C-alpha positions as CSV (number, residue, x, y, z in Angstrom):
1,M,0.0,-0.1,0.1
2,S,1.2,3.5,-0.9
3,P,0.4,6.3,1.2
4,K,-1.5,9.1,-0.2
5,V,-1.3,11.8,2.5
6,F,1.9,13.5,3.3
7,R,3.2,16.1,5.7
8,I,5.2,18.4,3.9
9,G,7.7,21.5,4.8
10,G,9.1,20.0,8.1
11,T,12.7,20.2,9.1
12,T,13.2,16.6,10.2
13,A,12.9,13.4,8.4
14,S,9.6,12.3,10.3
15,Q,8.3,15.8,9.5
16,E,7.0,16.4,13.0
17,D,7.3,20.1,12.7
18,A,5.3,20.1,9.3
19,T,2.5,22.7,9.0
20,L,1.1,21.5,5.5
21,V,-0.6,18.2,4.3
22,L,-0.5,17.1,0.7
23,S,-2.8,14.4,-0.5
24,V,-2.2,13.0,-4.0
25,V,-4.4,10.6,-5.6
26,G,-3.7,8.8,-9.1
27,F,-0.4,7.3,-10.3
28,A,1.7,6.7,-7.2
29,A,5.1,7.5,-8.6
30,D,3.9,11.0,-9.8
31,G,2.3,11.6,-6.5
32,E,5.6,10.9,-4.6
33,A,7.6,13.1,-7.2
34,L,5.0,15.8,-6.8
35,R,5.3,15.5,-2.9
36,D,9.1,15.5,-3.0
37,H,9.1,18.6,-5.3
38,L,6.8,20.5,-3.2
39,D,8.4,19.5,0.1
40,T,11.7,20.9,-1.0
41,I,10.1,24.1,-2.2
42,C,8.6,24.4,1.4
43,K,12.0,23.6,2.9
44,I,13.9,26.1,0.9
45,Y,11.4,28.7,1.8
46,R,11.8,27.8,5.5
47,Y,15.6,28.1,5.2
48,R,15.6,31.5,3.6
49,H,12.7,33.2,5.5
50,G,13.2,31.5,9.0
51,K,9.6,30.5,8.9
52,P,7.2,28.0,7.3
53,M,5.5,28.8,4.1
54,S,1.8,29.8,4.5
55,V,-0.9,27.5,3.2
56,N,-1.9,30.3,0.7
57,A,1.6,30.8,-0.6
58,C,2.1,27.0,-1.0
59,A,-1.2,26.7,-2.8
60,K,-0.1,29.5,-5.4
61,R,3.3,27.7,-5.8
62,L,1.7,24.2,-6.2
63,S,-0.4,25.6,-8.8
64,T,2.7,27.0,-10.6
65,V,4.5,23.8,-10.4
66,L,1.6,21.8,-11.8
67,Y,1.1,24.3,-14.8
68,G,4.7,24.2,-15.5
69,K,4.5,20.5,-16.3
70,R,1.3,20.9,-18.3
71,F,2.6,19.4,-21.6
72,F,3.7,16.4,-19.7
73,P,1.6,16.6,-16.3
74,Y,1.8,14.5,-13.3
75,Y,-0.7,11.9,-13.5
76,S,-2.3,12.7,-10.3
77,H,-4.9,15.0,-8.5
78,A,-3.7,16.9,-5.4
79,M,-5.2,18.4,-2.4
80,L,-3.4,20.8,-0.2
81,G,-4.4,21.5,3.6
82,G,-3.3,23.7,6.4
83,L,-4.2,26.7,8.6
84,D,-4.4,30.1,7.0
85,E,-3.2,33.5,8.6
86,E,-6.3,33.7,10.6
87,G,-6.1,30.3,12.0
88,K,-8.7,28.8,9.8
89,G,-8.5,25.7,8.0
90,A,-7.9,25.8,4.3
91,V,-8.2,23.0,1.7
92,Y,-7.1,23.6,-2.0
93,S,-7.9,21.1,-4.7
94,Y,-6.2,21.0,-8.1
95,D,-6.6,19.3,-11.5
96,P,-3.4,18.0,-13.2
97,V,-2.6,21.2,-15.0
98,G,-2.5,23.6,-11.8
99,S,-6.1,25.0,-11.8
100,Y,-7.2,25.2,-8.1
101,E,-9.7,26.4,-5.8
102,R,-10.3,26.8,-2.0
103,E,-13.0,24.7,-0.7
104,Q,-14.7,23.9,2.5
105,C,-14.1,20.1,1.9
106,R,-13.1,17.8,-0.8
107,A,-13.0,14.2,-1.5
108,G,-11.0,12.4,-4.4
109,G,-9.6,9.2,-5.5
110,A,-11.8,6.0,-6.2
111,A,-14.7,6.9,-3.9
112,G,-14.6,10.7,-4.4
113,S,-17.9,10.6,-6.3
114,L,-19.5,8.7,-3.5
115,I,-18.2,10.7,-0.6
116,M,-18.5,14.3,-2.0
117,P,-22.2,14.4,-2.1
118,F,-22.4,13.2,1.6
119,L,-19.8,16.0,2.5
120,D,-21.9,18.6,0.6
121,N,-24.8,17.9,2.7
122,Q,-23.1,17.4,6.0
123,V,-20.5,19.9,5.9
124,N,-21.7,22.5,3.5
125,F,-25.2,22.0,4.5
126,K,-26.5,21.7,1.0
127,N,-30.2,20.6,0.6
128,Q,-30.8,21.0,4.5
129,Y,-34.2,22.4,5.1
130,I,-36.3,23.0,8.0
131,P,-39.2,20.5,7.9
132,G,-42.7,22.1,7.3
133,S,-41.2,25.5,6.6
134,G,-42.8,25.9,3.2
135,E,-42.9,24.3,-0.1
136,G,-40.5,24.5,-3.1
137,H,-38.4,27.6,-3.0
138,E,-40.1,29.0,0.1
139,L,-38.4,26.2,2.2
140,K,-36.1,27.6,4.7
141,E,-32.4,26.5,5.1
142,R,-31.0,25.1,8.2
143,E,-28.7,27.4,10.0
144,R,-25.3,26.9,8.7
145,R,-22.7,26.7,11.6
146,P,-19.1,25.4,11.9
147,L,-18.7,21.8,12.9
148,T,-16.7,20.9,16.0
149,R,-13.5,18.6,15.5
150,T,-15.4,15.7,17.0
151,E,-18.2,16.1,14.4
152,V,-15.9,16.4,11.6
153,E,-14.0,13.1,12.7
154,T,-17.4,11.3,12.9
155,V,-18.6,12.8,9.4
156,V,-15.2,11.7,7.7
157,K,-15.5,8.1,9.3
158,D,-19.3,7.9,8.3
159,A,-18.2,8.9,4.8
160,F,-15.7,6.2,4.6
161,D,-17.8,3.7,6.1
162,G,-20.4,4.2,3.5
163,A,-17.9,4.3,0.7
164,V,-16.2,0.8,1.7
165,E,-19.7,-0.6,1.4
166,R,-20.3,0.6,-2.2
167,H,-16.8,0.7,-3.7
168,I,-14.4,-2.4,-3.7
169,E,-11.1,-0.3,-4.2
170,V,-11.6,1.7,-1.0
171,G,-9.1,0.5,1.4
172,D,-9.3,-1.4,4.8
173,N,-7.9,1.5,6.9
174,L,-8.5,5.2,7.1
175,Q,-5.5,7.5,7.7
176,M,-6.5,11.1,9.2
177,L,-4.1,13.9,9.5
178,I,-5.8,16.6,11.8
179,I,-4.2,20.0,11.4
180,T,-4.4,22.2,14.5
181,A,-2.4,25.1,15.9
182,D,-0.2,22.7,18.0
183,G,0.7,20.7,14.9
184,I,-0.5,17.8,12.9
185,E,-2.0,14.9,14.6
186,E,-2.1,11.4,13.0
187,S,-4.9,8.8,13.4
188,F,-5.6,5.4,11.8
189,L,-9.3,3.7,11.8
190,S,-10.1,0.2,10.6
191,L,-12.7,0.1,8.2
192,K,-14.8,-2.9,7.1
193,K,-12.5,-5.6,6.0
194,D,-13.7,-7.9,3.2
């Protein structure tokens, strides 16, 4: 099994002090090459400026790296995560030639098309209405509110539990990297094995 979620920009071999997370799905060798390239860029930035690269700056740089290889692109889709200057979570998703967008949440890979509608409903609160509040376009939407860390972890676990039931290519375990102001925490959860 090849890992698809990486810490980048740290100063140690174990990346314990990394502040950014890169997820790459697609061709594993291209994903690892992209990780190595971006990790080197982040380390050089840290060396020159004495501080880690911000997630917004890294997002722009990753777009430039991918666009620079547009005629022979990495056969992979990337997602970059970190905390922005305001301490809020930032997730950027990319296509193979560098187009990117900041999103509230994103799923990719074999089960991305199964997981994303669930995340749209549970995280982005799409199609959540107050029962009995009207008909058609007059329905009132539920209040949108930030989710707690526990709620987010539960939603992610539920999303993968559902995907593993429907898609044979989804793995037996779930690796979660949780980015906080104190660093990046890693947890592994077992999924249905069959």
